[in-house]
N, C-alpha and C positions, 0 to 999 in steps of 0.2 A: 720238304714244304712245311711252312708254318701252319698253325691251325687256321688263321684268317685266310690264307691262300687255299687251304683245303676246302673251307666253307665256300669260298668264291667259286672254286671248280665245281662243287656240288650244285650251287645255285645256277650256274650256267647250264649244266646238264639237265637240271629240272626244267628250265625254260626250253631247251632244245628238245627234250623228250616229249613234253606236252604239245610242242609246236606241230607235230605230225598230224594231230587231230585238227589244229587250226588251219593247216595247209589244205586239208580235205574240204574244210568249210569254204575257203576262198576259191578253190577250184570248181565249186558249184556254179560260179558266175563268170570267172575269168578263164580264158584259155591258158594252158600252163606256161608257155613261153612269154606271153604278155604279162601274166602274173609275176613271173621272175623279173621281167623288165621293169615293171612298176615298183617292185621291191627295191631295186637298186636306184631307180630314178629318185625315189623319196628318201633313200639312204644318203644320196648326194645333195639333193636340193631340199631345203634352202641352206643346208648346213655349211656348204663350202663358202658361203658368203661371210661367215664369221668364225669358222674354225680354221686355224692356220694349217697350211700344208706341212706335214712332218718333214724333218730334215733327212730325207732319204732320197735315193735316186729315183727318177721317174720310171726306170725299168722295173723296180721292185713293185711300185704301185700298179703299173700296167700288168705285170705278170700275175700279181695277186688277184687283181680284178678279173682277169681272164679266167683264172682257175676257179675262183669262188662263183663266178657267173656260170661256168660249166657245171659246177656242183649242183646248183639249184635248178638250172635248166633241166638237167637229166633227172633230178629228183622229182620235180613237179610233173614232168612227162610221165614218170613211172606211177606216181600216186594217183594221177587222174583216172586211170582205168586198168592198170596192169599189175598193181600190187596194193595190198592193204596198208594203211598207215602203221599198224603195229609191226608187221613184218618188215616194212621199209626201215623202221627205226632199228631193227635188228641187223639187217643186211648191210646198212650203211656203216656199221661199226667195223667193217673191214678196213676203214680208214686208219684205225689204230695200228694194224699190222703194216699197212702201207707206210705210215709215218715212221714207225720205229725201224722198219727195214731200210728205208731211204736214209734215215738218220745214221744208222750204223755204216751205211755205204759212203755217205757224203761227209759226215762229221766224225767218223771213227768213234762214235759213242758206244760205250759198253753196256750191255744189259746185265745187271747184277742178279744174284741168285734170288733174293726176295721178289724182284720184279718178274723173273721167269716163273717162279712158283705161282705168284698172284695171277699172272697172265694165263697160266695153265688152268687154274680154277675158274677164272672168268670165262675162258674159252669153253670149258665144260658146260658152264651155265648157258652160254649162247648156243652151244651144240644141242643141249637138251630142248631149248626153245625151238630150234630149227627142226629137230626130229619129231616134235609133237605139234608143230604149228598147224592150226586149222584155218588159216586165212587163205583167201584166193590169191594166186600168184601165177604169172606166166613167165616163160623164159625171157621174153623181151623185158618184162618188169625187173627180173633179176639182173639182167645185163645192164639196164639203165642205172639201177641203184649201185651196182659195182663200179660203173663209170663215175658216178657221183662220189663214191667213197675214194676212188683214186684221185679225183680232182681235189677233194678235201685234204688228203694226205699231201699232195703237191703244194697246196696253199699253206699248210703248216710248215713245210720246209722253206717256202719263200720267206715266211716271217723269220725263221731262224737265220737264213742267209742275210736278210736285210738287217737284222739286229747285229750280226757279226760284222757287217760292213760299216755300220754306223758308229761314229765316235761318241755318240750320246744316246741316252735312252729314248726310244721312239715313243711319241705320243700315239697310242694305239687307237684312240677315238678318231683322231685326225687321219690315221692310216686307213681306217675303215671307210671314212667319209670320202676321202680323195681316191681311194682305189675303186670305190663303187662306180665312179665315173667311167672306168674302163670296162666294167661289166655290161654297160648299157648297149653300146653299138652292136656287138655280135648277137646279143639276145634279141634286140629290136629287129635286126635284119632277118634273123631266123623266124621270128614271129610273123613278120610281114610276108615272108616267102611261103611258109608252111601253114600258117593259120589264116592269113589274109587280112587286109586292112578293114574290110567290112565287118568281119567277125570281131576284130579288136575294138573297133569303134562301137559296135553294138553292145559289147560287154561293158565298156566304160559308161554307156548311157543307161543300161538296164540293171547294173549290179545292185544287189540289195545292201542294206546298211551293215548286216553282219559280215558280208564279204569285205567291205571297206574296213571294218574293225579288224578282220583277219589280216588285211594288208598292213594296217597300222602296227599290228603286233609283229609282223615280219620285219618292219623297219626299226621300231623303237626297242622292242624286247630282244628279238632274235639277232638282229644285225648289229645295231649300234652299241647295245650293252653286251650281248652275248659274245660276239666275236671280238669286240674290243677287249673284254675281260680275258677271254681265252688266249688271245695273242699276247696280252700283257703277261700272262703266266708263262707262255712259251718262251718269251724273251728273257725270263728270269730263271727258268729251270730246264733241265734236259727234257727232250721230247718224250723219252721213255718214262719219265716221271709224271708228266702232265696228261698225255694222251690216253692212258688206261682209264682215267676217270670218265671218258666218253662211253665206256662200257655200261655206265648207269643209264644211259639214254633209253635203251629198250625197256628197262624197268619202268621208268617214268612214262614212256610211250604206251606200253601195254596198260599201265594203271590208268592213264588218261582215257584210253579207248574203253576200258571197263566202266569208268565213271560216266563218261559223256556219250559213248556209243553203245553201252550195254554189253560189252564183250565179256564172256565168261572167264573166270579165273580158277581153273582146276588146280589140283595140287602140284602138277608138274611145272606150271608156270611159277608158283610160289617157290618151289625148290630151285628152279633156275635162278630166280632172283636172289635167293640166299647164296648160291654159288658165286654169282657175280659180286655181291657185296663182300663175301669172304675173300675173294681174290683181291678186291680193292683194299681190304683191311691188311692183307699180307704185304701188298705193294706199299701202302702208307706207313705201316708200323714195323715191317720186317727189318728195315735198315736201322731204325732207332733201337729195336730190341737187340739186334746184333751188337751195336755199339755199347749198349748198356751192359750186355753180357761180357764183352771184352773188358770194359772198365771194371766190372765187378771182379 
């Protein structure tokens, strides 16, 4: 990956990491499934009126929309009351391993030595956080976030398959806008069944301004920019190269919780962050250093 691509990946993970706190704000007024529905409603409308549908099969748009809708449906359900935002930002990083494992199985991609070493260091950092975590979590919360992580991994693979099947580069902004249409029906149906029309309507009428700002950030920052940029990177690089950058998300997530929610930052959290960053440095620079050594 070139330096601009690396910086883009870091910017996306910064947005996604801090977004866990923003999600918690929005869930103060919106039921989780309705909140997820609104996220994709406004990710599709009014953008489909002037953003051209990408030249990909409808099946890829539909499958991606279904997967990403499941990701945020499960995640919002968990964060509402079953897991803290900081811990959710950690557990959802299982998507890295789901994505790489599925890539090896479906695309025959190889995991190179620097990537394996870097993933090991980063996994140690995540393990240190998990061992010392002081946030409240329930088994249901863990299960829901793991399901969200699996859906995220599947959506990453859909992008790879769609890119491989396309004869031209996919417009990832258009891909996000048009695929969002397919996330709406299942989320809306589930919201009406399990949350109820009266609760949904009441939340729309009584939501505070900060919750609407949280929703706007879900649409503009997290979905339209974040996922369009992430999928753009996945279409140009191997999944094993791009997805490890998501391991920075819990660093930004815990940092945002500390800054905005007053979460303490003991030494073990800082040490875990250093391990994750060291792992990313090995993944990013290891291949280049090996090539430099061979040339020398």
